[in-house]
C-alpha positions in Angstrom: -24.1 -63.0 64.6 -23.3 -66.5 65.2 -26.0 -66.9 67.6 -28.7 -66.1 65.0 -28.6 -69.9 64.1 -29.4 -71.1 67.6 -32.1 -68.5 68.3 -35.4 -69.9 69.4 -37.6 -70.7 72.4 -35.1 -72.9 74.1 -32.3 -70.5 74.0 -34.6 -67.7 75.2 -35.6 -70.0 78.0 -32.0 -70.4 79.1 -31.2 -66.6 79.0 -34.5 -65.8 80.8 -33.5 -68.2 83.5 -29.9 -66.7 83.7 -31.6 -63.3 84.1 -33.3 -64.6 87.2 -30.1 -65.2 89.0 -29.8 -62.7 91.8 -26.2 -63.2 93.5 -22.8 -64.5 92.4 -23.6 -67.6 94.7 -26.8 -68.4 92.7 -24.5 -68.2 89.5 -22.3 -70.8 91.1 -25.0 -73.2 91.8 -26.6 -72.8 88.5 -23.5 -72.8 86.2 -22.2 -75.9 88.3 -25.3 -77.7 87.3 -25.4 -76.5 83.6 -21.7 -76.8 82.5 -18.9 -79.1 82.8 -15.8 -78.1 84.6 -14.0 -77.8 81.2 -16.8 -75.4 79.7 -16.5 -73.2 82.9 -12.7 -73.1 82.6 -13.1 -72.1 78.9 -15.8 -69.5 79.7 -13.9 -67.9 82.6 -10.7 -67.9 80.6 -12.2 -66.2 77.5 -13.7 -63.6 79.6 -10.3 -62.9 81.4 -8.8 -62.7 77.9 -11.4 -60.2 76.8 -10.8 -58.1 79.9 -7.0 -58.1 79.5 -7.2 -57.2 75.8 -9.5 -54.4 76.3 -7.0 -52.9 79.0 -4.3 -53.1 76.3 -2.1 -56.0 77.3 -0.1 -57.7 74.7 -1.0 -61.0 73.4 1.9 -62.8 75.1 1.2 -61.3 78.5 -2.5 -62.4 78.0 -1.5 -66.0 77.1 0.9 -66.0 80.0 -1.4 -64.9 82.7 -4.5 -66.7 81.5 -3.1 -70.0 80.0 -5.3 -69.3 76.9 -3.9 -70.7 73.4 -3.1 -68.1 70.8 -6.1 -69.2 69.0 -8.3 -68.4 71.8 -6.6 -65.1 72.3 -7.1 -64.3 68.5 -10.8 -65.5 68.6 -11.7 -63.2 71.6 -9.7 -60.3 69.8 -11.9 -60.9 66.7 -14.9 -60.8 68.9 -13.9 -57.6 70.5 -13.1 -55.9 67.1 -16.0 -57.5 65.0 -18.5 -59.3 67.2 -21.9 -58.1 68.7 -20.3 -56.0 71.5 -21.3 -58.4 74.2 -17.8 -58.5 75.9 -17.7 -54.4 75.7 -21.2 -54.2 77.1 -20.5 -56.7 80.2 -17.0 -55.2 80.8 -18.0 -51.7 80.6 -20.8 -52.2 83.0 -18.4 -53.9 85.6 -16.1 -50.8 85.4 
């Protein structure tokens, strides 16, 4: 897991804070303060890529609809296939 190198109290504090968010609006406020616009764009783009790949869309359709690069699509696909199942867990819970 990539995140193993970052584990520690500071990261746990961040995640514990995120778990305290109760509404989408609270998420908007928190992530607006936490992230730059470019970071938010990257996060939302990767999540949309993951959803589309999981739905079975082709790489070209994913790229065209999300604006993601082929490298981003490939990286997300690799995470879906060989990662920690984080994308799968969240997307499945949303269905």
